[in-house]
C-alpha positions as CSV (number, residue, x, y, z in Angstrom):
1,X,22.9,-14.0,0.2
2,X,19.2,-14.5,-0.1
3,X,17.5,-16.8,2.5
4,X,15.1,-18.8,0.4
5,X,13.7,-20.6,3.5
6,X,12.7,-17.2,5.1
7,X,11.0,-16.0,1.9
8,X,8.8,-19.0,1.3
9,X,8.1,-19.4,5.1
10,X,6.9,-15.8,5.3
11,X,4.9,-16.1,2.1
12,X,3.1,-19.3,3.1
13,X,2.4,-18.2,6.7
14,X,1.0,-14.8,5.5
15,X,-1.1,-16.3,2.7
16,X,-2.6,-19.1,4.9
17,X,-3.3,-16.9,7.9
18,X,-4.8,-14.2,5.7
19,X,-7.2,-16.7,4.2
20,X,-8.2,-18.2,7.6
21,X,-8.6,-15.1,9.5
22,X,-10.5,-13.3,6.7
23,X,-12.9,-16.2,6.4
24,X,-13.6,-16.1,10.2
25,X,-13.7,-12.3,10.2
26,X,-16.5,-11.7,7.7
27,X,-19.3,-13.2,9.8
28,X,-18.1,-11.5,12.9
29,X,-18.0,-8.0,11.2
30,X,-21.4,-8.8,9.7
31,X,-22.9,-9.6,13.1
32,X,-21.4,-6.5,14.7
33,X,-22.7,-4.4,11.7
34,X,-19.2,-3.1,10.9
35,X,-20.0,-2.4,7.4
36,X,-19.0,0.0,4.6
37,X,-21.0,3.3,4.1
38,X,-21.1,4.6,0.5
39,X,-20.8,8.3,-0.4
40,X,-24.0,9.8,-1.9
41,X,-21.8,11.3,-4.7
42,X,-20.3,8.0,-5.7
43,X,-21.5,5.8,-8.6
44,X,-25.2,4.8,-7.8
45,X,-24.4,1.2,-8.5
46,X,-22.1,1.3,-5.5
47,X,-25.1,1.6,-3.1
48,X,-25.5,-2.1,-3.5
49,X,-22.2,-2.5,-1.5
50,X,-23.6,-0.7,1.5
51,X,-23.1,-2.8,4.6
52,X,-20.3,-5.0,3.2
53,X,-18.0,-5.8,6.2
54,X,-15.1,-3.4,6.2
55,X,-11.7,-3.3,8.3
56,X,-10.7,-6.6,6.6
57,X,-7.2,-5.3,6.6
58,X,-7.1,-6.6,10.2
59,X,-6.7,-10.1,8.7
60,X,-3.5,-9.6,6.7
61,X,-2.2,-7.3,9.4
62,X,-2.3,-10.0,12.0
63,X,-1.0,-12.5,9.4
64,X,2.0,-10.2,8.7
65,X,2.6,-9.7,12.4
66,X,2.8,-13.5,12.9
67,X,5.0,-13.9,10.1
68,X,7.4,-11.4,11.3
69,X,7.4,-12.7,14.8
70,X,8.0,-16.2,13.7
71,X,10.6,-15.8,10.9
72,X,12.8,-13.0,12.1
73,X,13.8,-14.8,15.3
74,X,14.4,-18.1,13.4
75,X,16.4,-16.6,10.6
76,X,17.9,-13.7,12.6
77,X,21.5,-15.1,12.7
78,X,21.4,-15.8,8.9
79,X,20.6,-12.2,8.0
80,X,22.7,-9.0,8.1
81,X,21.9,-6.8,11.0
82,X,21.4,-3.8,8.8
83,X,18.6,-5.6,6.9
84,X,17.0,-6.7,10.1
85,X,16.9,-3.1,11.3
86,X,15.6,-2.0,7.9
87,X,12.7,-4.6,8.1
88,X,11.9,-3.6,11.6
89,X,11.8,0.1,10.6
90,X,9.5,-0.4,7.6
91,X,7.2,-2.8,9.4
92,X,6.7,-0.6,12.4
93,X,6.1,2.4,10.1
94,X,3.3,0.2,8.5
95,X,1.8,-0.8,11.9
96,X,1.6,2.9,13.0
97,X,0.0,4.1,9.8
98,X,-2.4,1.1,10.2
99,X,-3.2,2.5,13.5
100,X,-4.2,5.7,12.0
101,X,-6.4,3.7,9.5
102,X,-8.1,1.9,12.4
103,X,-9.0,5.2,14.1
104,X,-10.3,6.5,10.7
105,X,-12.4,3.4,10.2
106,X,-13.8,3.3,13.7
107,X,-14.7,7.0,13.3
108,X,-16.6,6.3,10.1
109,X,-18.5,3.4,11.7
110,X,-19.6,5.5,14.7
111,X,-20.7,8.4,12.5
112,X,-22.5,6.0,10.0
113,X,-20.8,8.0,7.2
114,X,-17.9,7.5,4.8
115,X,-16.2,10.4,6.6
116,X,-13.7,9.6,9.5
117,X,-10.7,11.7,10.5
118,X,-10.6,15.1,8.9
119,X,-8.1,15.3,6.0
120,X,-5.9,17.7,8.1
121,X,-6.0,15.3,11.1
122,X,-5.0,12.3,8.9
123,X,-2.3,14.3,7.2
124,X,-0.9,15.5,10.5
125,X,-0.6,12.0,11.8
126,X,0.9,10.7,8.5
127,X,3.4,13.6,8.5
128,X,4.6,12.8,12.1
129,X,5.0,9.1,11.2
130,X,6.9,9.9,8.0
131,X,9.3,12.2,10.0
132,X,9.8,9.6,12.7
133,X,10.5,6.9,10.0
134,X,13.1,9.0,8.4
135,X,14.8,9.9,11.6
136,X,14.8,6.2,12.7
137,X,16.2,5.0,9.4
138,X,19.0,7.7,9.6
139,X,19.9,6.6,13.1
140,X,19.6,2.9,12.9
141,X,20.8,2.2,9.3
142,X,22.5,5.3,8.3
143,X,20.1,6.4,5.5
144,X,22.2,7.9,2.7
145,X,21.0,11.0,0.9
146,X,22.5,9.8,-2.3
147,X,20.2,8.5,-4.8
148,X,20.8,6.3,-7.8
149,X,19.5,7.3,-11.1
150,X,17.6,4.6,-12.9
151,X,19.2,3.2,-16.1
152,X,22.5,4.7,-15.2
153,X,25.5,4.2,-12.9
154,X,25.2,7.8,-11.6
155,X,24.5,8.8,-8.0
156,X,23.4,12.3,-6.9
157,X,23.6,13.4,-3.3
158,X,20.5,15.4,-2.6
159,X,21.5,16.6,0.8
160,X,18.6,18.0,2.8
161,X,16.4,17.9,-0.2
162,X,16.6,14.1,0.1
163,X,14.5,14.3,3.2
164,X,12.0,16.9,1.8
165,X,11.4,14.6,-1.3
166,X,11.2,11.5,0.8
167,X,8.7,13.1,3.3
168,X,6.3,14.0,0.5
169,X,6.7,10.6,-1.2
170,X,6.0,8.7,2.0
171,X,2.9,10.8,2.8
172,X,1.8,10.9,-0.9
173,X,2.1,7.2,-1.6
174,X,0.3,6.1,1.6
175,X,-2.6,8.2,0.6
176,X,-2.3,7.1,-3.0
177,X,-2.9,3.6,-2.1
178,X,-5.8,4.5,0.1
179,X,-7.4,6.5,-2.9
180,X,-6.9,3.4,-5.1
181,X,-8.9,1.2,-2.8
182,X,-12.1,2.3,-4.4
183,X,-13.4,-0.7,-6.2
184,X,-13.4,-4.4,-5.6
185,X,-9.8,-5.9,-5.7
186,X,-8.1,-2.9,-7.2
187,X,-5.7,-1.9,-4.5
188,X,-5.0,-5.6,-3.6
189,X,-4.2,-6.4,-7.2
190,X,-1.8,-3.5,-7.7
191,X,-0.1,-4.1,-4.4
192,X,0.3,-7.7,-5.5
193,X,2.4,-6.6,-8.5
194,X,4.6,-4.6,-6.1
195,X,5.0,-7.7,-4.1
196,X,6.2,-9.7,-7.2
197,X,8.5,-6.9,-8.2
198,X,10.2,-6.8,-4.8
199,X,10.7,-10.6,-4.9
200,X,12.3,-10.4,-8.3
201,X,14.6,-7.5,-7.4
202,X,15.6,-9.1,-4.1
203,X,16.4,-12.4,-5.8
204,X,17.9,-11.4,-9.1
205,X,19.4,-7.9,-8.7
206,X,19.9,-6.6,-5.1
207,X,20.3,-9.8,-3.2
208,X,18.3,-8.1,-0.5
209,X,16.6,-10.2,2.2
210,X,14.5,-7.1,3.2
211,X,13.2,-6.8,-0.3
212,X,12.2,-10.5,-0.7
213,X,10.8,-10.5,2.8
214,X,8.4,-7.7,2.1
215,X,7.7,-9.2,-1.3
216,X,6.5,-12.4,0.5
217,X,4.5,-10.4,3.0
218,X,2.7,-8.4,0.2
219,X,2.1,-11.4,-2.1
220,X,0.8,-13.5,0.7
221,X,-1.5,-10.7,2.1
222,X,-3.0,-9.7,-1.2
223,X,-3.4,-13.1,-2.7
224,X,-5.1,-14.3,0.5
225,X,-7.3,-11.2,0.7
226,X,-8.2,-11.3,-3.1
227,X,-10.0,-14.6,-2.6
228,X,-12.6,-12.5,-0.8
229,X,-12.1,-9.1,-2.2
230,X,-12.5,-9.6,-6.0
231,X,-15.9,-8.5,-7.4
232,X,-18.3,-8.9,-5.9
233,X,-16.3,-8.3,-2.7
234,X,-17.3,-10.1,0.5
235,X,-15.1,-7.8,2.5
236,X,-13.3,-4.4,2.1
237,X,-9.9,-3.8,3.6
238,X,-10.7,-0.3,4.9
239,X,-8.2,2.4,5.7
240,X,-6.8,-0.1,8.3
241,X,-5.6,-2.3,5.4
242,X,-4.8,0.3,2.7
243,X,-2.8,2.6,5.0
244,X,-0.8,-0.4,6.1
245,X,-0.1,-1.7,2.5
246,X,0.6,1.8,1.3
247,X,3.3,2.3,4.0
248,X,4.9,-1.0,3.0
249,X,4.9,-0.1,-0.7
250,X,6.7,3.2,-0.1
251,X,8.8,2.1,2.8
252,X,10.5,-0.7,0.7
253,X,11.7,2.0,-1.8
254,X,14.3,3.0,0.8
255,X,15.9,-0.5,0.5
256,X,17.2,0.5,-2.9
257,X,18.8,3.8,-1.9
258,X,16.2,5.6,-4.2
259,X,12.9,6.4,-2.8
260,X,12.0,7.8,-6.2
261,X,11.8,4.4,-7.7
262,X,8.4,4.0,-6.1
263,X,6.9,6.3,-8.8
264,X,7.7,3.6,-11.3
265,X,6.6,0.4,-9.4
266,X,3.7,2.3,-7.8
267,X,2.8,4.0,-11.1
268,X,-1.0,3.3,-10.8
269,X,-1.1,4.7,-7.2
270,X,0.6,7.9,-8.5
271,X,-1.9,8.3,-11.4
272,X,-4.9,7.8,-9.0
273,X,-3.5,10.5,-6.7
274,X,-2.7,12.9,-9.6
275,X,-6.2,12.5,-11.1
276,X,-7.7,13.4,-7.8
277,X,-5.4,16.5,-7.4
278,X,-6.1,17.6,-11.0
279,X,-9.9,17.3,-10.5
280,X,-9.7,19.5,-7.4
281,X,-7.6,22.2,-9.0
282,X,-9.6,22.2,-12.2
283,X,-12.9,22.4,-10.2
284,X,-11.5,25.4,-8.4
285,X,-9.9,27.2,-11.3
286,X,-13.0,26.8,-13.6
287,X,-15.4,27.6,-10.7
288,X,-17.3,24.3,-10.8
289,X,-16.4,22.4,-14.0
290,X,-14.9,18.9,-13.7
291,X,-11.9,17.4,-15.6
292,X,-13.0,13.8,-15.0
293,X,-16.7,12.5,-14.6
294,X,-15.5,11.5,-11.0
295,X,-12.1,11.2,-9.3
296,X,-10.0,9.3,-8.8
297,X,-9.4,7.8,-12.3
298,X,-11.0,4.4,-11.5
299,X,-14.3,6.1,-10.9
300,X,-14.1,8.1,-14.1
301,X,-13.6,4.9,-16.0
302,X,-16.6,3.3,-14.1
303,X,-18.8,6.2,-15.2
304,X,-17.5,5.8,-18.8
305,X,-18.8,2.2,-18.9
306,X,-15.9,0.0,-17.7
307,X,-16.7,-2.8,-15.4
308,X,-14.9,-3.2,-12.1
309,X,-13.1,-6.3,-13.2
310,X,-12.0,-4.7,-16.4
311,X,-10.6,-1.7,-14.6
312,X,-8.8,-4.1,-12.1
313,X,-7.3,-6.1,-15.0
314,X,-6.2,-3.0,-16.9
315,X,-4.7,-1.3,-13.9
316,X,-3.0,-4.4,-12.8
317,X,-1.4,-5.0,-16.2
318,X,-0.2,-1.4,-16.4
319,X,1.3,-1.4,-12.8
320,X,3.0,-4.8,-13.8
321,X,4.6,-3.2,-16.9
322,X,5.9,-0.3,-14.8
323,X,7.2,-2.7,-12.2
324,X,9.2,-4.3,-15.2
325,X,10.5,-0.8,-16.1
326,X,11.5,-0.2,-12.5
327,X,13.3,-3.6,-12.3
328,X,15.2,-2.9,-15.6
329,X,16.2,0.7,-14.1
330,X,17.7,-0.7,-11.0
331,X,21.4,-1.5,-11.0
């Protein structure tokens, strides 16, 4: 049975604290000159964003931590132990990926470049964390290798391939959300649709307290942050925020016994990642030609004349539509 009090308590706490902390954080980051560095190859109009405070993800990270520490002990006796363990696993996975983001952001600031950890180093950290997450889920909640096929009553046991697929989904989605965080409000808006999706699924389909809890966390975090992150953004979340949100987005897929469902409710993140991969492959195969004006896709649309607000609106609506499809596909 869904604990309504836990849901609304988590949502309100996360939202209020995100707003309050972000408002206080902006002048602090500005004074300490912890600002965003813009790549030379990026759209030239992005240069005006140079110096905008970054690492704003710290705000909703602390808000989420406080929400967890306050709500779980209070409602612990009213929630199934397996769901509590699932929440802890996913949240710790998010925190550890956030730590990778913190290291990356600090490295960028020290170098005064939009280049932190090397791609290999970042992937190595993320790979280790993905492996540890799967091991922990298997040990603590008995992670099943059987997946449910959307729109059917069928289940397929993938065996060892379940872990291989899950590993790539975990690493891929975390980086896909990171890639999507390229224009004001885009990543936050798309993650917000995921939060709404999780809430509806938890309340109306799966009766999962874990799903509604993370739905509340994502809605509270993104709504609170969007107040300051919509164009023109007063603060960016940085890798600190995007890697944390990305981890929660993909981690929650394991609540439904089907990590593949993240491809639907995280559709925009997948498209952004695919556009980036296709750009690199096409560039190499054609020895210098480009498939898109710039990758990932949101930058291509920017260079094609779309405003940031229009891209955010279109991508948000598209992801919401795929969240509806994912909702209908879950039994």
